[in-house]
N, C-alpha and C positions, 0 to 999 in steps of 0.2 A: 412508373416506379412508385409503389404505394407508401414508401417511407416518408415520414413527415419531419422536416427539419426546421419548421417555422418557429418552434418553441424550444425550450430546454437550454442546454449549454451550447450556445453558438459563439464562436470566436468574435471578439469585438471588431476585428477588421472586416468580417463578413457584414456585420450590421452597418459599419461606416460606409462600405462600398454600396450597400443597398440604398442607404439614405442619399448618398451623392447621386446615384443614377436615378433614383425615384424622384428627385427634384425636377427632372426633365420629363418624367413619365416613363414608367417601367416598360410600357408597351412599345416605346421607341427603341428599345434594345433589341434590334433584329440580328439575324445571323451575320449579315454583311458588316455590322458594327462590332459584333461580338468577337469575330475572328481577329481583326487587326488590333482590337483592344487588349486581348490576352495572349496573342501569339508570341512564342519564344522558341528557343532551341529545343526544349523538351515538349512544349505544347505546340506542336505543329498544326497546320491547318487540318490535316487528316484526323489528328487526335481530337481537336476541338469540334470537328464535324461529328465524330462519334459521341462526344459528350453531349452536344446539342440535341442530337436525335435520340439519345438515350433518355433525355429528360422531357423534351417536348417535341411534338410533331408539327407545331404551328410555326409561323414565320417570326414570332417574337416571344419573349419571356412573359408568361401569363401571371405569375404570382411570386411573392417573396420566397415561398418554399422552393419553387423551381430554380430561382436564382441561387439560393443556398446550395441546392443539389449540384448545380454547375460548378460552383466554387469548390465544393467538397470533392467532386470527381476530378477536377483539375489538380487538387492537392494529391490525390491518390495516384494520378497519372504521373506526376512529378516524382513520386516514389517508385516508379517503375511498374505500377500495376497495369494490367491489361483492362481496358474499358469494355464493359458490357452492361446490359440492363440490370443484372443481378448483383453487380459489384457493390453498390452502395447499400443495398438491402443486406447482403451478407456481412458487410463491415459493421453496419449499425447493430445488427443482431448480435454480432460477436461482442461489441462494446457493451450492449445491454446485458449480455450474459456475465461479462466480467464485472460490471457494476453491481448486478444482483448478487453475484457470489461474494463480492467484497462487503456488501451490506449484510449478507447472511453471516459472514465471519464476524463482523463488528457486533451484530446483535448477540451472537453466541458468546463473544468475549464479555460483553456488557452483562449478560445474564449470569455468567460464571462469577463475575465480580460481586454481583448482588447476592447470589446464592451462597457464596463463600464468606460473606460478611457475617461476623459473629452476632450482630444485632438485627440487621435488616432481613436476613434469610428467613426469619420466622414471622415477618410482618404479614398481616392479612392481605394487603394489596399485592404483595408478591405471589402469595398463594392463589389469589384471584386471577392474576395474569397468567400464571403457568397452567391453571386448570380450566380457564375459560374456554367454552365451546360455543361457536356461533359467529356472528358478524358484529362489527362495531364495538370491538373490545375497548377502545379508548373512550367512547361515549359512555359505555356501561361503567367503566372505572370511575369516570368523573361523577356520574350520577350516584354511584354507591358510596364514594368516599369524600364527597365534597364538603360534608359537615364534620369530618373527623378532625379532632384537635391535634396540633403538633405536640412534640414531646414536652416542650416547656409549658404549654397551656394545659396539658393534661396532668401535670404534677400536682401533688397534694398541696393544699393551701399552707400547710405548716412549713413547707420548703420555700414558700414565697412570703414568709412573715416579714412585714415591713419594719418591725421593731427590732430586728436582729441587730444587736450591738457589736457583733464581731467585726473588727476592722479588716476589710478585705483589700484595702488599697495596696499594701505591700505585696500581698499574695498575687493580686492581679498584675502588678507591675512585673513580678518575676515570671509569671505565666506568659505574659505577652512577649517578654524578652526571649524566653526559651522557644516560644512559638515562632518568632521571627528567625531565630537561629536555625531551627529545624526546617523552616520554610526555605531558607536560602540553600541549605544543604540538599534538600529534596529537589529543588529546582535545578541544582547542579547535576544531581543524579539523572534527572529527566533529560537534561541537555546531552549528557554523555551517552546515555542509552540510545537516544535518537541518533547520535553520530555513529554508534556501533551498528545500529539497524541499517543506516545508509550504507555503511561499509559492507555488511553482510549481503545486503540486497545487490550491491554493485558486483561483488564477487560471484554471487549466484547467477546474475544475468550474464556475466562473462562465461561462466561454466555452461550455461544453457547454450550460448553461442558456440562454445567449444564442442558440445555434443553434436550440434548441427554440422560443424566443420568435420568432425570425425565421420559422421554419416556420409557427407559428401566425399570424403577421402575413400571410404569404402566403395562408394558408387564409381569413383574414378578407377580404383583398382579392378573392380568388376568389369568395367568397360575395357580396360587393357587386357584382362584375361579372356574376354569373349570376342576380342577383335579377330575378324576372319580375313584380314588383308593378307594376300599371298605375296611373300617376299622371295625373290629369286636369289640364286647363288651369286649373281652378279653384284648384288648389294651386300650379302652376308659374308662372301668369301668362303673359306674352308670351315668356319665355325658354325655351331648350332646354338649359340648362346640364347638368342631371343626366343625361338620356339620353346626351348627348355624352360627358360624363365617364365614364359607366358603360361605354361602348364602349371608351374608352381604358384603363380599368382592367384589361381582359382580359389585357394583356401584362405588367403589373407583377408578378404572382405569380411569373413565370418568373425575373425578376431577384432577387426576395426569396428564393426557394427556392435560387437559385444561391449567394447569400450564406450561407444556412444550411448548404449542402453544403460550402462552402469553410471555414467556421468549424469544422465537424466534422472535416474533413480536417486542418486545422491542429492541432486538439486531439489527434487521433490521432498526428500526427507528434511533438508535444511529449510525449505520453504514452510513446511509444517511447523517446525520449531519456531521460525520467525513469526509466522502469522498467528499461531495458536498460543504461543507462550510469551515471546518477547513483546509482541504487540499488546498483549493483555497487561503485562507489567508496565509498559509505557503509558497505556491508557489509564491505568490506576494512578500513576504519578501525575498525568495530565489532569485527571479528575481532582486530585488533591490540590494541585495548583489553582484550579478554578475555585475550589472551596475556599482556599486561602484568600483569593481576591475578593470573594463575597464577604468574608469575615473582615478583611481590611476595610472594605466599604462600610460595613456595619459599625465598626469601631470609630471610623471617621465621622459617621453620622451622629454617633453618640457624643463624640467630642464637641461637634458643632452644636448639638442640642443643649449640652451642659453649659457651653460658653454663652449661648443665647439666653438661657435661663439666668445665668449669673449676671449678664449685662442688664437684663430686665429688672432683676432684683436691685441692682445698684442704682438704676435710674428711678426706681419707684420711691416716692417720698411719703406715700400714704399708707404703707403696709404696717398694720398693727400686729398681725399674726407673725410669730417668729418662724413659722413653717409655711413657706409659699405653697400655693395650691398645686403648682406643678412638681413639687418635690416628690410626691407619691409616684407620678408617672415616670419621672426621671429615675427613681430608685428601681422601679420595675424594669425600665430599660437597661439599667446597669446589671440587674440580676439576669435578665434575658441574655445579655451579651456574655456575662460570666458563664452562663449555661452553654452558650454557643462555643465558647473557648474550651470548655470541658469536652464537648463533643468533638471538636477539632483535635484535641489531645488524643482521644480514642482513635480517630482516623489516622493521626500521625503514627501512633504505635502500630496500627494495622499495616500501614505502608512499610514500615521497617520490618515487620514480621513477614511480609510477602516478598521481601528482597531475597529470601532464600531461593526463590524461583530462578534467580539469575544463575545460581550454581547449577541447577538442573539444565538450564539453557546451554551453558558452556559445556557441561558434561555431554549433553545430547549432540552438540555440534562436534565435539571431540570424538565421540563414538562413531558418528557418521563418517568423519574423515578417516578414522582407523579402518572401518569396514571398506570404505571406498579405496583406500590405499592398498589394502590386502587384495581386493578384487583386481585392481589395476595391475598389481605386481604379477598375479597369476596369469592374467591375460597377456601382458607384455612379455612374460617369460615364454608363454606358448607361441607368441608372435615371433620372438627371437629364435626359438627352436625351429619354427617353420622356415625362417630365412636361412638358418644354418643348414638345414636339410636341402633347401633349394640350392645353396651355394655348392654343397658337396655333390649334388646331382649333376649340375652342369660342368663342374670341374672333371667329374668322372667321365661324362659323356663326350665332352668336347675333344676333338682330335687335334686341336691346334698345338703346334710345337711351342712349349713354354721355356725353351732353353734361354731365350733372350729376356724373359720376364721374371727370372728367379730373383733378381735384385729387389723386386717389389714384395717378395714373400718373406714372411718372418720365419 
């Protein structure tokens, strides 16, 4: 089996088991020890035998990778999977495809957030990334933009005038207070939208299962309709109910399979709304929360730096200059943090502006439900009509005397 499980995301219990067994030497784990060690009701000796010889042809486990394969196959066997040499390959390939698809969606959402940003969208580094052709995009970006100044450093010197006499203390205090209030509210929004996402995902997963159940129901009806078992009059008596019903069942799987298809279509529509729109809004809020944490850390560092400078000034008894040497650097730090707070204010306004996407999300989900309900109504109506015709058919054809059953008829 070519798949390699020795690296990547390996369950901790796999690693722990390997370390425990490897203490005594992995080569000592032979088949005669392997079977009694892991045998259970579901992992019978026959199943363990299949697992062993699917992984290794030798008398003992030869590597960490082989040991992990055995554990993975045992887990799949306990889920009811049939063991063969390609099972693990197929499973890992499917997981890899799901992982790659999720990363693709995440990158798409991230780029959409950047490209819709009123300031960032026009940045040269974004244009470089979107238009770059070739290999090593990351290395080329670092080499090209490593000396580019940030927004604060690239501002004109007039805006950094250290002799600015305008008192910013009160303004800064109000800005920080409003920043923390909006931070708390957006954190609340992020939490609630995450809960909504979990609910929608759970509903969609159940609907996917319902689609499979409807498909199985259609298969069961088809099996009944195509059953060729010969039934004698000894069993049926004078009525022809079952043969007549069996003929009518032939058209019902079409309706049931149509329901399964519509449920799947609706789930895919809902998945697109969740993955492409709700997830992007949640990631925008998560990014804002991360930005707030960095700003909080910066403000805390500023507070500590100012406190340290004040303590040093009080302890110093030889200072003749009324302006300490570190006053300039502290004032630059304050101005930089004030600039950062202004940037966060812009990002805060951007978050609230993007909340209109939530209306689109709810509207899309509502439209999807309306379309699904309309389709389901038409299909179930057709199904009910088929059943009604089936009932009329066998009532008409059956020769049974109904004189004694009229009490059951409306």
